[in-house]
TORKOL-4160 file (C-alpha; in steps of 0.2 Angstrom, whole numbers, padded with zeros to 4 digits, m for minus):
145
<pt num="1" X="0505" Y="m0379" Z="0004"/>
<pt num="2" X="0512" Y="m0395" Z="0011"/>
<pt num="3" X="0525" Y="m0398" Z="m0001"/>
<pt num="4" X="0540" Y="m0410" Z="0004"/>
<pt num="5" X="0558" Y="m0404" Z="0002"/>
<pt num="6" X="0566" Y="m0415" Z="m0011"/>
<pt num="7" X="0583" Y="m0414" Z="m0004"/>
<pt num="8" X="0578" Y="m0420" Z="0013"/>
<pt num="9" X="0562" Y="m0430" Z="0011"/>
<pt num="10" X="0557" Y="m0448" Z="0005"/>
<pt num="11" X="0554" Y="m0442" Z="m0014"/>
<pt num="12" X="0561" Y="m0447" Z="m0030"/>
<pt num="13" X="0574" Y="m0435" Z="m0037"/>
<pt num="14" X="0591" Y="m0434" Z="m0047"/>
<pt num="15" X="0600" Y="m0430" Z="m0032"/>
<pt num="16" X="0604" Y="m0412" Z="m0037"/>
<pt num="17" X="0607" Y="m0402" Z="m0022"/>
<pt num="18" X="0596" Y="m0387" Z="m0027"/>
<pt num="19" X="0581" Y="m0398" Z="m0035"/>
<pt num="20" X="0564" Y="m0391" Z="m0031"/>
<pt num="21" X="0548" Y="m0400" Z="m0027"/>
<pt num="22" X="0539" Y="m0406" Z="m0043"/>
<pt num="23" X="0521" Y="m0404" Z="m0036"/>
<pt num="24" X="0525" Y="m0386" Z="m0032"/>
<pt num="25" X="0533" Y="m0383" Z="m0049"/>
<pt num="26" X="0517" Y="m0391" Z="m0057"/>
<pt num="27" X="0507" Y="m0379" Z="m0048"/>
<pt num="28" X="0517" Y="m0364" Z="m0053"/>
<pt num="29" X="0518" Y="m0369" Z="m0072"/>
<pt num="30" X="0499" Y="m0372" Z="m0072"/>
<pt num="31" X="0495" Y="m0355" Z="m0064"/>
<pt num="32" X="0507" Y="m0345" Z="m0076"/>
<pt num="33" X="0504" Y="m0354" Z="m0092"/>
<pt num="34" X="0492" Y="m0364" Z="m0103"/>
<pt num="35" X="0493" Y="m0380" Z="m0112"/>
<pt num="36" X="0505" Y="m0379" Z="m0128"/>
<pt num="37" X="0514" Y="m0363" Z="m0121"/>
<pt num="38" X="0533" Y="m0362" Z="m0121"/>
<pt num="39" X="0540" Y="m0362" Z="m0103"/>
<pt num="40" X="0559" Y="m0356" Z="m0103"/>
<pt num="41" X="0570" Y="m0361" Z="m0088"/>
<pt num="42" X="0587" Y="m0351" Z="m0089"/>
<pt num="43" X="0594" Y="m0361" Z="m0075"/>
<pt num="44" X="0586" Y="m0378" Z="m0076"/>
<pt num="45" X="0598" Y="m0387" Z="m0064"/>
<pt num="46" X="0590" Y="m0405" Z="m0062"/>
<pt num="47" X="0576" Y="m0401" Z="m0075"/>
<pt num="48" X="0561" Y="m0402" Z="m0063"/>
<pt num="49" X="0553" Y="m0387" Z="m0070"/>
<pt num="50" X="0555" Y="m0396" Z="m0088"/>
<pt num="51" X="0547" Y="m0411" Z="m0081"/>
<pt num="52" X="0532" Y="m0401" Z="m0073"/>
<pt num="53" X="0530" Y="m0393" Z="m0090"/>
<pt num="54" X="0531" Y="m0408" Z="m0100"/>
<pt num="55" X="0518" Y="m0417" Z="m0089"/>
<pt num="56" X="0506" Y="m0403" Z="m0091"/>
<pt num="57" X="0507" Y="m0402" Z="m0109"/>
<pt num="58" X="0517" Y="m0387" Z="m0112"/>
<pt num="59" X="0533" Y="m0386" Z="m0122"/>
<pt num="60" X="0550" Y="m0382" Z="m0114"/>
<pt num="61" X="0567" Y="m0375" Z="m0116"/>
<pt num="62" X="0579" Y="m0378" Z="m0103"/>
<pt num="63" X="0597" Y="m0370" Z="m0102"/>
<pt num="64" X="0612" Y="m0373" Z="m0090"/>
<pt num="65" X="0630" Y="m0371" Z="m0092"/>
<pt num="66" X="0634" Y="m0383" Z="m0077"/>
<pt num="67" X="0640" Y="m0401" Z="m0083"/>
<pt num="68" X="0633" Y="m0408" Z="m0066"/>
<pt num="69" X="0616" Y="m0399" Z="m0070"/>
<pt num="70" X="0616" Y="m0406" Z="m0088"/>
<pt num="71" X="0620" Y="m0424" Z="m0080"/>
<pt num="72" X="0605" Y="m0421" Z="m0069"/>
<pt num="73" X="0593" Y="m0416" Z="m0081"/>
<pt num="74" X="0598" Y="m0430" Z="m0094"/>
<pt num="75" X="0596" Y="m0443" Z="m0079"/>
<pt num="76" X="0578" Y="m0437" Z="m0077"/>
<pt num="77" X="0575" Y="m0439" Z="m0096"/>
<pt num="78" X="0585" Y="m0454" Z="m0099"/>
<pt num="79" X="0585" Y="m0465" Z="m0084"/>
<pt num="80" X="0573" Y="m0459" Z="m0073"/>
<pt num="81" X="0573" Y="m0454" Z="m0054"/>
<pt num="82" X="0579" Y="m0463" Z="m0038"/>
<pt num="83" X="0572" Y="m0460" Z="m0020"/>
<pt num="84" X="0584" Y="m0449" Z="m0008"/>
<pt num="85" X="0582" Y="m0443" Z="0009"/>
<pt num="86" X="0575" Y="m0451" Z="0025"/>
<pt num="87" X="0567" Y="m0468" Z="0022"/>
<pt num="88" X="0551" Y="m0466" Z="0034"/>
<pt num="89" X="0537" Y="m0475" Z="0026"/>
<pt num="90" X="0547" Y="m0478" Z="0010"/>
<pt num="91" X="0536" Y="m0489" Z="0000"/>
<pt num="92" X="0520" Y="m0479" Z="0003"/>
<pt num="93" X="0528" Y="m0463" Z="m0001"/>
<pt num="94" X="0537" Y="m0470" Z="m0016"/>
<pt num="95" X="0522" Y="m0477" Z="m0024"/>
<pt num="96" X="0513" Y="m0460" Z="m0023"/>
<pt num="97" X="0528" Y="m0452" Z="m0034"/>
<pt num="98" X="0529" Y="m0458" Z="m0052"/>
<pt num="99" X="0543" Y="m0451" Z="m0062"/>
<pt num="100" X="0542" Y="m0443" Z="m0079"/>
<pt num="101" X="0546" Y="m0459" Z="m0089"/>
<pt num="102" X="0532" Y="m0469" Z="m0078"/>
<pt num="103" X="0520" Y="m0457" Z="m0077"/>
<pt num="104" X="0519" Y="m0453" Z="m0095"/>
<pt num="105" X="0523" Y="m0471" Z="m0101"/>
<pt num="106" X="0535" Y="m0465" Z="m0112"/>
<pt num="107" X="0552" Y="m0455" Z="m0112"/>
<pt num="108" X="0551" Y="m0435" Z="m0115"/>
<pt num="109" X="0558" Y="m0431" Z="m0133"/>
<pt num="110" X="0571" Y="m0418" Z="m0132"/>
<pt num="111" X="0586" Y="m0411" Z="m0142"/>
<pt num="112" X="0602" Y="m0405" Z="m0134"/>
<pt num="113" X="0610" Y="m0389" Z="m0143"/>
<pt num="114" X="0628" Y="m0385" Z="m0137"/>
<pt num="115" X="0644" Y="m0376" Z="m0141"/>
<pt num="116" X="0657" Y="m0386" Z="m0150"/>
<pt num="117" X="0668" Y="m0385" Z="m0134"/>
<pt num="118" X="0655" Y="m0393" Z="m0124"/>
<pt num="119" X="0650" Y="m0406" Z="m0137"/>
<pt num="120" X="0664" Y="m0420" Z="m0129"/>
<pt num="121" X="0656" Y="m0417" Z="m0112"/>
<pt num="122" X="0639" Y="m0420" Z="m0118"/>
<pt num="123" X="0643" Y="m0435" Z="m0128"/>
<pt num="124" X="0652" Y="m0443" Z="m0111"/>
<pt num="125" X="0637" Y="m0440" Z="m0100"/>
<pt num="126" X="0625" Y="m0447" Z="m0113"/>
<pt num="127" X="0637" Y="m0462" Z="m0115"/>
<pt num="128" X="0637" Y="m0465" Z="m0096"/>
<pt num="129" X="0619" Y="m0463" Z="m0094"/>
<pt num="130" X="0615" Y="m0476" Z="m0110"/>
<pt num="131" X="0626" Y="m0488" Z="m0100"/>
<pt num="132" X="0618" Y="m0486" Z="m0085"/>
<pt num="133" X="0601" Y="m0488" Z="m0093"/>
<pt num="134" X="0607" Y="m0505" Z="m0101"/>
<pt num="135" X="0612" Y="m0511" Z="m0086"/>
<pt num="136" X="0596" Y="m0507" Z="m0077"/>
<pt num="137" X="0588" Y="m0516" Z="m0091"/>
<pt num="138" X="0599" Y="m0531" Z="m0089"/>
<pt num="139" X="0595" Y="m0531" Z="m0070"/>
<pt num="140" X="0576" Y="m0531" Z="m0074"/>
<pt num="141" X="0578" Y="m0545" Z="m0085"/>
<pt num="142" X="0587" Y="m0555" Z="m0074"/>
<pt num="143" X="0575" Y="m0551" Z="m0059"/>
<pt num="144" X="0560" Y="m0558" Z="m0070"/>
<pt num="145" X="0568" Y="m0575" Z="m0071"/>
């Protein structure tokens, strides 16, 4: 099949330890659903299945109870991915792997539903990601000068 292991190769990921290869999940989603269908991922982890689903024109529902999983999924949808792993042929491999935000030219819309006891955790994660996104925007503006 020729798919790279996202944890050990030069690919864009969230850094979540059990993250799967995006191209492999796109192939699975494409083979098992049609455009406009809903795809349910009950243990969404880093959100790779959700990313594959969205990029193929499907709707998705992602569920996870772990704070780190929620953080990784939100990172994917709010700030985008980073390159991890070995750095052999870094520029060439990275250029072939657009992330969700770059690929669609817009951010994937999503809604968070949580219990009252987890709401504070989610607010904190969103605030951290928003601050990181603002810092990235400021760095990009300063690079353009």
